BATI-984002 format. One record per residue (C-alpha): x, y, z. Coordinates in steps of 0.2 Angstrom, whole numbers, plus 5000, padded with zeros to 4 digits. Example, Ala and Ser with C-alpha at 12.3 -4.5 7.8 and 13.67 -1.06 7.14 Angstrom:
2
506249785039
506849955036
REM end
This chain:
630
515950035009
516450085026
515350195037
516650315046
517050225064
515350165066
514749985074
513050045083
511950165089
512850205104
514550255094
513250395087
513450495100
515350505104
515650565084
515850755083
514750865070
516050845057
516050655059
514150645058
514050735042
515550625034
514550475038
512750575031
513850555016
514350365016
512750315021
511950415005
513350334993
512950165002
511150184995
511050244980
512550104976
511349964986
509850004978
510350024961
511049834962
509349784972
507949874968
506849964982
506450134989
507850274986
507250444987
506150435004
507950355011
509050485004
507950625010
508050565029
509650535030
510350655044
508550655053
508750465056
510550495062
509950625073
508450535083
509850375084
511050515093
509850585102
508750445108
509250275113
508350115104
507849985108
507350055125
506750215117
505450195103
505250255085
503850205074
504250235055
502450275047
502350185030
504150125034
504850135016
506050265023
506750145037
508350095026
509450215036
508750165053
509149975047
510950025044
511250115060
510549965068
511649835061
510949765047
511949865033
512749695027
510949615026
510649745009
511349624999
509849524999
508549685002
506649634997
507449464990
506749294996
507249265015
508249415014
508049595023
506349675022
505949855015
504849885029
505049875049
504649725056
504649655073
505649495073
506949565062
507749675075
507349725093
507549915086
506049905075
504649955088
503249915075
503049835059
502249965046
501849965027
500350095026
500250245029
499450365043
499650225056
501250305066
500350425080
499050315084
500350165089
501550295097
500050345107
499550165112
501450145116
501550315127
500050275136
500650095140
502250185148
501350295160
500250125166
501850035169
502950185175
504050165163
505350325157
505650285139
505350415124
504150375111
504350455094
503250455077
503950485062
502750525048
502750625030
501750755026
500850625011
500450525026
499750665034
498250665020
497550515031
496150535041
496950395053
498450535055
497150655063
496250535072
497750495081
498350685083
496650705090
496750565103
498650615107
498150785113
496750735124
498050615133
499250755134
500550645138
502550645132
502550595115
503550675101
502850665083
504150725070
503350785053
504550735039
503950865027
504650835009
503150915000
502650754991
502250574996
502350434980
501350564970
501150754973
500150774988
498450864986
497150944997
496851075011
498151005021
499551005009
499151175006
499251225025
500851155026
501451235010
500951405018
502151365034
503551305023
503451465011
503151595026
504451715025
505351745040
504151635050
505051575065
505551745069
503651815067
502951675077
504051755092
503751915090
501851895088
501751795103
502751915112
501552055106
500051935112
500751895127
501052085134
499152135127
498252215144
496652135151
495452255159
493752205164
492852035159
492152085142
493652165136
494552005142
493451905132
493652015118
495552025117
495751835118
494551825104
495651955093
497351845101
496351695094
496051785076
497951845075
498751675080
497551585067
497951715052
499951735056
500351575062
499951435054
500751285066
499151345076
498151195067
499251075078
499351185093
497151175093
497350985093
498250995108
500250985103
501551115105
502051135087
504051195083
504851215068
504751195053
506851185054
507951095040
507850915040
509750915033
510451025045
511350885058
511851025071
510051105073
509250945070
510150895087
509851045094
508051045094
507750835097
508850885114
507851035119
506150935116
506450755121
505950755138
504450885136
503050795145
501750855134
501450805115
502550915103
502550925086
504350945075
504050985058
505650955048
505850995030
506850875020
507150845002
506650694993
508250604984
509350724993
511050694986
510550604969
510050724957
509150624947
508150564963
507850744967
507450784950
506150664951
505750584966
504150484961
505350394948
506350344962
505050294974
504850134971
506250074958
506949914951
508749884948
509450044938
511250124932
511750264943
512450354930
510850374920
509650334933
508850214919
508050044923
509449904920
507749784917
506449814905
505249674895
504549834884
503049714884
501549804891
500849754908
498949744916
499249924923
499749994905
498249924897
497149984908
497850154908
497650154888
495950094889
495150214901
495650364891
495050274875
493450234883
493250404892
493450484875
491750414870
490850424887
490850604896
490350544911
491850424916
492750494930
494450444940
494950414956
496550364964
497250394982
498850474978
499350344967
499150404947
500850324942
500650164949
498750124945
499050194928
497950344928
499250464927
498750464906
496950494912
497350654923
498550714908
496950714894
495650744905
496150844921
494350904926
493750714928
495250674938
495350664957
496850624968
496250634985
497950594994
498150455003
496450445009
495650285003
494050265012
493550455006
494150394988
492750254989
491450364997
491850494986
491550404971
489850334980
489350524979
489950534960
489150384955
487550444965
487550604955
487550504938
489450504934
490250334931
491750334943
493250214941
494450184957
495950154953
496850054968
498249934974
497349794982
498149804999
497649985000
495849934995
495849845012
495950015020
494250055012
493149885016
491649985026
491650115013
491349974999
489949885009
489050015017
489250165005
489450064987
488649904987
487149915000
486550044986
487049944974
487950114963
488750094947
490750114955
491950034943
493749964953
495149944943
496149824958
498049834954
499149734962
497949584965
498649404968
500649394975
501649564976
503349554972
504749644984
503849734998
503249565006
501649555020
501049725020
500749745002
500149564998
498549574985
497949404988
496749435002
495349544992
494449394984
494049335001
493749505009
492449564994
491649394989
490349385002
489849574999
488049584991
487849664973
489749664970
490249574953
492049534954
493149484938
494749424934
495349444917
496649294909
497449424897
497449604891
496149564879
495249514893
495449664904
494749774891
493149664888
492849674906
493049854907
491849864893
490649744904
490749844920
490350004909
488649924906
488449854923
487049954936
488049884949
489749894958
491249794950
492849744953
494049704940
495749624950
497449614941
499249584946
500649684944
501349574929
501649574910
499949554901
499649384892
499049414876
497549304870
496049324863
494449274871
492549274868
491249414871
490849434890
489049434898
488449394913
488949254925
489949194909
491349084911
492349014894
492748824893
494148824882
494348644881
492748514883
493148384894
492248244907
492848174924
494448304927
494148494926
495548624927
494348774932
495948944933
495549104939
496149264932
498049264926
498349074931
497549024916
499248994907
499848864922
497948804921
498348754903
499948704904
499248564916
497848524905
499048474891
500048384902
498448274906
497948264889
499748194884
499548064897
497948004891
496548104901
495048194893
495348354905
494048504904
495048684904
493848814911
494249004913
493149074927
493249234921
491749294934
492349264953
490749314959
489449274955
490149094949
489449034934
487848914939
487848854923
489548804925
489348704943
487948634936
489048554922
490548504933
489248414945
489548244936
491448264938
492548164947
493948274950
493948454950
495548554952
495448754955
497048864953
496949044957
498249174963
497449224978
496949164996
496348975001
495149045013
493849125006
494349114989
493549074973
493648904978
492548924992
491049004982
491248854968
491048714981
489748804990
488748814973
489048644968
488548564986
487148644983
486648594966
487248414969
486148424986
484648464976
484848344962
485248194975
487048184968
488748144975
489748314974
491448294965
493048304974
493648484972
495548524977
496048704978
497648774973
497748934982
498949014995
498748935012
498349045027
499849125030
500649305026
501649295011
503449345014
504749435002
505049374984
504549374966
502949304961
503749154954
504649124971
503149134979
502049024967
503548884969
503548904988
501748884989
501648744977
500648844964
501948834949
501548694937
502648574941
502148554960
500248564952
500448434939
501448324953
500048324965
498748294953
499648164944
500048064963
498148084965
497348024948
498847884948
498347854966
500247844971
500147974986
499048084996
498648254986
499448404998
497948494996
496448425004
495048404995
493348495000
REM end
């Protein structure tokens, strides 16, 4: 599909308003067709077409800096900065990232993937410009959903105090991944719906400015009255109190209005917040009517909006979604918390069935965890549903507010392990590493849907915090024995060689064990179940083995293998034995790129063929094993 007489961002300044509107239409058509073929974030990008066009027309990247909060709405930006022809490989292995990446284009000012970071980043860029004597403009584009995150207000507070030239564009579509919640959302809604707000703002300010001032006491009184009236009538005063000049709201789909206001504010030397109203999914009615369904979507049929690929099999998320509702009927103390992701975490059903026991705190992961700690302290049984990569944002709260006090909070950690499509910022391979050293914390990894249910049952009996981590994947069907403390599952008894798997890597481990059996070996096959604490009985048995191979869907550094090695070393030293050689199969010390789970496993030698080849080479004495023993 052609884009109207357009080659680069500098050409935008030469286009008429009519041509810009045609270009906006062309971009929308291209986005719908492209994302229907590859999958990706559609609704958010359809909503920022005119805004992105206006920004690139008025500002001059890469000299001027545009920071996209979260970054999933940067597709239009990528199209305008010369990457249109790479969209055929969007979110594919070795292809175009779905988020800004500084090593992908000089126009990508900052790599993003998580929310609420843009204002802090932009402030850093603006103050660095001032120190170095530059004249570039700095813009942060942040959604109203990201404004529910506390980091955004830390940035606003500091930026207002710094008092330098900085433009924050608040892209307000009234909806993040799921419907926005909280006082900030309510405040923005007041601004959006205020009748005649723009005219009222000017009229009220003019009246206030003309009020007479007589004497010091009267002056103070008048000032107080002014402030009271401003707070009552001008909702944008929240941002002005933080040190920003507030402008808006304006129609984010009116290119002419956007160009005019951006030209007026770009040279202001103090912080400005421009409030822009947009519609998520604009131009594609199915996305407009159901923006959350088209937030992050796989390949789909444009005419129907229906996904093209669906196995029809339940995922681990589906299993969790049904089971927490089942248990909540039995246990009225169960409450559920999410950070703006009820559908993604499987808590949408819980929300429908138990609305008074469901809490969506907005994009505020740290608050979600500490809030859960308060609920637990009051005697409830809170379940925090959160993606692994977003739990990173609440590390201190897990440690300080939950684990130290040994509060019985259950963490249902979705998207654990390798995550397809979204690349480095959304990978869930680090959770075991950053959680495993926290005292009082129990970490479980199910090998099947049934084991996930049993682990949830077990977690409800614990007087301690429990993490259950599972992937974004189809749930394996496999019956498993009951769970009790530090209880691994020895599926196949063996000697000399042990294959120890963590969570969903069990099926790969089973293939490896069966292959070794066919070759005359007698390997033990063990499902670890407990990532932490390690099964001491298991470690004691394995001390007499010659070779131990651990297989996990997580980072090698600080992973399950590290804890098993530590326990076995202690036991070996205590018993005066030579510890066995332990070879961990896990992800290396790097950030995973975009790709499917199978591609990531294959590329990092975590698929069956790679693992069995390395083990065969070691046991056959033919070649040095790629994974170093510990």
